[in-house]
Steps between C-alpha positions, in 0.01 A plus 500: 500500500698805612409602851782746558281768651328265742775249589767462761365687802816434696760422234492490120774301317531563127818349347655489843606224736568636846583309817218567747585373847349527848221733396137526602217577253179567687167667421577580135225515241485527121357314199798273429775410743419729792829417672725413199437502121756334267512528120731496195827323579474539874630231737497639852632285787272549798644367828356484846226751428153524653183571301195560713154644448562625144213491250451526125329343198796316345697364795419595855871586553704428184427497125757388242416540127700418192346687208712394199841364394686807633615301802396235751360589838646268765444619857637297795343496844705340774411479871211743458165514685174582326214552747142634478535636148196531278481488118236430237742256329775369721455592863875564542674451159380519140721406203426508132646503150287687249638353175647176370846656484494637852635314804424546868684261729425547871720324756380455858703337780461483879200732504185505713155579362249556781134595476517670162174516297341590174187711475380391156694225327776240545823439685452574871879549540646474145349531151744406222398560140851502357636268233842406643626249753430591860639367827358515851701338778534473879196721554184504720147572386251528789150638515491658156166507320294615204168678544159378377526528121443259211872508405641491851738209456830445666461575872878550526643477144344534154722420195363539150782488243545306182828328415673534836602273785444600859691344791381525859734346760525482879183707556211475746139586419260522793147630536483675162154532343363538148151641560211587265515269201873443547701179466843424641487594866878536508611483135334536163692444173391527139676437170850431629735258328548350848473570871748337740418494873778364720535470881183706567224469756134590437264498798165659591454672164152526346326567170139593431515296181765230440855423613527587866882503468580507125296548184660440162348608170677366191825450694692186599579517873779301670520492880803348674558447872194712584211482749137576421296482819162625617419721203135543394297583191127553482457341154735210555864400449610625839874481437591508127262557207578530129311551179562582132728363233852424617409498868635228725621446855799284590602451864827346622591432868211719609216475756138581420246483782 
């Protein structure tokens, strides 16, 4: 879907990979990527930037889209803060690949996601519909939530992507909520080849349906050296829930309470 006329309220990257450092994006609005929109062979490196009170449909702050095989989109966000952004899909960040030959590979490290929300659908902080490997590390997700909708899963993160592996390491998830009919108070995954959670802490997250901390649909989940404590779900499975062919949950050196 080409959104050129309604994308990138603050910055539009098309076949470009700038270094963006020590910048503030605040109060921007447009349909897709109100602060930053990335497409076609763009791999910006975003360092120590602040994104606050931006709003849009696809990504409350940032939208990254890979349309075809013309080039991968691989944005990096390092030591950034995303706060009080609002999106229909992805309260802060939305990523997608719109064909089997496209690749969108987001990288997130040492970032903070605080009180972001969706107004209609999933991914209170991040919604990832891409098809490539993604990595989230050393980051904080606190107080993000989805609004009351049937498909309001993933209070902090929603990942729906066939054939890829996602790795989440050294992250904290606290007081994130999947409201409406949503599952996965902190994290919802669907259709991945695997999800690896390592050295993470989940506490005080909640889901209106299942999986107060994590909900896995058709995805094997492995958690290592992680803590799941005090999460809640209205329909059961307060910490980790899974369903569908290929789903499983394996925990090693972890605490569940």
